[in-house]
Structure formats: C-alpha cells, structure tokens
C-alpha positions in Angstrom: 0.0 0.0 0.0 1.6 3.3 -1.1 -0.7 5.6 0.8 0.6 5.8 4.4 -1.8 8.4 5.7 -4.8 7.3 7.9 -7.6 9.3 9.4 -9.7 7.8 12.2 -13.4 8.7 12.4 -15.4 7.6 15.4 -19.1 6.8 15.2 -20.5 5.9 18.7 -23.8 4.6 17.2 -25.9 1.9 18.8 -29.3 2.7 17.5 -29.2 -0.2 15.0 -28.1 -2.8 17.5 -30.3 -5.1 19.7 -28.1 -4.7 22.7 -26.4 -1.7 24.4 -22.7 -1.1 24.6 -21.3 -0.8 21.1 -21.5 3.0 21.4 -18.4 2.8 23.7 -16.4 1.2 20.9 -14.6 4.3 19.5 -13.5 5.4 22.9 -12.4 1.9 23.9 -10.4 1.5 20.7 -8.6 4.8 21.2 -8.0 4.1 24.9 -6.4 0.8 23.9 -3.7 2.8 22.0 -4.8 2.4 18.3 -3.0 5.7 17.4 0.4 4.7 18.7 0.1 1.2 17.3 -0.7 2.3 13.8 2.1 5.0 13.9 4.6 2.3 14.9 3.7 0.6 11.6 4.9 3.7 9.7 1.6 5.5 9.0 0.9 9.1 9.4 -2.1 9.3 11.7 -4.8 11.9 12.4 -8.1 11.7 14.3 -11.2 13.5 13.0 -13.1 13.0 16.2 -16.6 11.5 16.4 -19.7 11.9 14.2 -22.5 13.3 16.3 -25.0 10.6 17.3 -28.5 10.9 18.9 -28.8 9.4 22.4 -31.2 6.4 22.2 -33.1 7.2 25.4 -34.1 10.7 24.0 -35.5 9.4 20.7 -38.7 7.6 19.6 -37.8 4.3 18.1 -40.7 4.4 15.6 -41.5 1.3 13.6 -40.2 -1.7 15.6 -39.1 -3.4 12.4 -37.0 -0.3 11.4 -36.0 1.2 14.7 -34.5 4.7 14.8 -34.5 4.8 11.0 -34.4 8.6 10.8 -31.6 9.0 13.3 -29.5 6.2 11.7 -29.9 7.8 8.3 -28.8 11.2 9.6 -25.7 9.7 11.2 -24.8 7.7 8.1 -25.2 10.7 5.8 -22.9 12.7 8.1 -20.4 9.8 8.1 -20.7 9.5 4.3 -19.6 13.2 3.9 -16.7 12.8 6.3 -15.4 9.6 4.5 -15.6 11.3 1.1 -13.8 14.4 2.5 -11.0 12.2 3.9 -10.5 10.4 0.6 -10.4 13.7 -1.3 -7.5 14.7 0.9 -5.6 11.6 -0.2 -5.9 9.8 3.1 -7.4 6.5 4.1 -10.5 6.7 6.3 -10.7 4.2 9.2 -14.1 4.2 10.8 -14.4 3.1 14.5 -17.9 1.9 15.5 -20.4 1.5 16.6 -23.0 -0.9 15.3 -23.1 -2.5 11.9 -25.4 0.1 10.4 -22.4 2.5 10.1 -21.4 0.4 7.1 -24.0 2.3 5.1 -22.2 5.6 5.6 -18.8 4.2 5.1 -19.7 2.5 1.8 -21.7 5.4 0.5 -18.8 7.8 1.2 -16.3 5.6 -0.7 -18.8 5.0 -3.5 -19.4 8.7 -3.9 -15.6 9.4 -4.1 -15.0 6.8 -6.8 -18.1 7.8 -8.7 -16.9 11.4 -8.9 -13.5 10.1 -10.1 -15.2 8.0 -12.8 -15.1 4.6 -11.1 -12.5 2.7 -9.0 -9.5 1.3 -10.8 -10.2 -2.1 -9.3 -13.7 -2.2 -10.8 -12.3 -1.1 -14.2 -9.8 -4.0 -14.1 -12.4 -6.5 -13.2 -12.8 -8.4 -16.5 -11.7 -11.9 -15.8 -13.8 -14.7 -17.2 -15.7 -16.5 -14.3 -15.0 -20.1 -13.7 -17.8 -22.6 -14.5 -20.3 -22.5 -11.7 -21.2 -25.5 -9.6 -24.6 -24.2 -8.7 -27.1 -21.5 -9.6 -29.0 -19.9 -6.6 -32.2 -18.0 -6.7 -31.9 -15.4 -3.8 -35.4 -14.3 -2.8 -36.3 -10.7 -2.1 -37.0 -11.4 1.6 -33.7 -13.1 2.4 -32.6 -10.1 4.4 -35.6 -10.3 6.6 -35.2 -14.0 7.0 -31.6 -13.6 8.0 -32.5 -10.8 10.4 -35.0 -13.1 12.1 -32.2 -15.5 12.9 -29.3 -13.1 13.5 -31.0 -10.1 15.0 -29.2 -7.8 12.5 -32.0 -5.6 11.1 -29.9 -3.2 9.0 -32.4 -1.3 6.8 -30.4 -1.8 3.6 -31.2 -5.6 3.9 -34.8 -5.5 5.0 -37.0 -3.8 2.4 -36.7 -2.0 -0.9 -38.1 1.2 0.5 -35.8 1.3 3.5 -32.8 0.5 1.3 -33.6 3.4 -1.0 -33.6 5.8 1.9 -29.9 5.0 2.2 -29.0 5.4 -1.5 -29.5 1.8 -2.7 -31.7 1.0 -5.7 -33.3 -1.8 -3.6 -32.4 -4.0 -0.7 -29.3 -6.2 -0.8 -28.3 -9.6 0.6 -26.4 -9.5 3.8 -22.7 -10.4 3.3 -22.7 -12.7 6.3 -25.6 -14.6 4.8 -23.8 -15.0 1.5 -20.7 -16.3 3.3 -22.7 -18.7 5.3 -24.6 -19.9 2.2 -21.2 -20.7 0.5 -20.0 -22.7 3.4 -23.3 -24.6 3.7 -23.0 -25.6 0.1 -19.8 -27.5 0.8 -20.3 -28.3 4.4 -19.8 -32.1 3.9 -16.4 -31.4 2.3 -15.0 -29.0 4.9 -12.1 -30.1 7.1 -12.5 -30.6 10.8 -10.9 -27.2 11.4 -10.4 -24.4 9.0 -10.1 -20.6 8.5 -12.3 -18.6 6.0 -11.3 -15.4 4.4 -13.9 -13.4 2.4 -13.6 -10.4 0.1 -17.0 -8.7 -0.6 -17.2 -7.1 -4.1 -20.5 -5.9 -5.6 -23.7 -6.0 -3.7 -26.4 -8.6 -4.5 -29.5 -6.6 -5.3 -32.6 -8.6 -4.4 -34.2 -10.7 -5.8 -31.2 -12.2 -7.6 -29.9 -15.2 -9.5 -26.2 -15.9 -8.6 -23.7 -18.5 -9.6 -21.6 -20.3 -7.0 -18.2 -21.8 -7.9 -15.6 -23.6 -5.8 -12.3 -25.4 -6.5 -12.7 -29.1 -7.0 -10.0 -29.8 -4.5 -7.6 -27.9 -2.2 -4.5 -26.4 -3.7 -1.0 -26.8 -2.3 -1.1 -25.6 1.3 -4.6 -26.8 1.8 -6.3 -23.7 0.4 -9.6 -23.9 -1.5 -11.1 -20.9 -3.3 -14.8 -20.1 -3.9 -16.8 -17.3 -5.4 -20.3 -16.0 -6.0 -21.0 -14.1 -9.2 -24.0 -12.7 -11.1 -25.5 -15.6 -13.0 -25.9 -13.6 -16.2 -23.1 -11.1 -16.4 -20.5 -12.8 -14.3 -19.8 -9.7 -12.2 -18.2 -10.6 -8.8 -20.1 -10.5 -5.5 -17.9 -12.5 -3.2 -14.5 -14.1 -3.4 -13.1 -16.2 -0.6 -10.8 -19.0 0.4 -10.8 -21.8 2.9 -7.6 -23.0 4.6 -7.5 -26.2 6.6 -5.8 -26.5 9.9 
C-alpha cells in the first residue's frame, strides 16, 4: 500500500443494535492505543473525532421493524460526507464503530468518491472470465428479513426495498454474512475438521437475484480452496473467498 496516511473517524452509534454497549467502541479502541500502534507501523495518523449521534433514550424508536430509521440515516449521511472528504485529501478513512449500520455511511462515502472520479481502478480492471459455476442460486427478495429473524441484525439496507432506497440503494441487498454462510453450507460435507475462512466482498447482491456459486474441485498446495459468487448472467463478482484447513 503506497498511501501511508490514515484518518480515524469515530461513530458511537448503537441505534441499529439489539443490545447496548457498542457506542463505547470508538472510545475503547482509542484508549487501547490504536493511534500509537498504527504510527509504529509507519503510518501518518490523524483523528477527525466523532460523528454526532443521537442518544437512544431521548428518541422515539418508531417502527419496531425499522427502529430509529431517521436517526440512523442522519448519522450515516454525516459519516458519508466525512469519509468522502478524507479520501479527497488523499488519506485512508478508518471508521471506528459503533454498530453494523455505520457500514451504510462508510460504503456510501467511498462509492461517492470513486463515482466522482469515474469509477474505481479495481472495478475497471475486473474483466476476468468467471470459472464454470457448480450451482445457480435464486436469492429471494425477503432473504434479508429471514436472515434478520435469525441473526437479529436488522440493517435497513437488507430489510425492504423502500428502507434501502432511503440510504441510496436502488433496492435491498443480501447480507454479506448470509452470502458467506450460504457458500460454506453448500460444501459443508467437504470441509475439514478445522479451517479458516477469508472473504472479500465485491459488488452487492440486489434482491431478488440469481447468482452462480463456484468452488475449486480440491484444495491447492497448502490446503487452500477458493470459492466465489458471481452474477449468474453477467459474471460480475459479488464474493471471493478462500478456505484454509488447519
């Protein structure tokens, strides 16, 4: 990585979580010495402070299926603007949370920056022919709500088309953790007794969707096996990952 300049942004948001406590995350991470640790790795470090967040007890939760939607949106829009501004300065934004809903602000900020530049270089290079898929999956429009019922993660961008549009999405998207779990479930009987999984999330899966799942027939040298999920028609990448035994 050639860019050695990092800016931390704190977002003490817990309005999207089912349990209290994650709002203390930015303070705890700073207190643990994150600035000094990153500087010791050779990075130039600055801290932009915290995004202002509404206190849960002073707000009306509203719809129990989309709790604190207005407040979460306001916070994520403010975070989006800060992330874009940091990137425009040639620095890398590192966001300290906070619950999972802050991902909407982080992703929106990065997306806006690259949109204004005419698209990210990584996306422009993405032209590899996809490997032959082992399976085609129909991903239903309600998979986000079904995943939320199990996980408790009710991020609005996964729940309904309307709630996702409030955060800049054209419709709701599949949760990345669901996609990862679906990949592992597809080859569960072939997994070693112990293993490590690494996943890289690419383009979102807009719901409903038809996607192609592919996986190496066998582990490569070192016990690593690669898998991917791509758009079934156009071959655009959604997820790439690898499983390493041991």
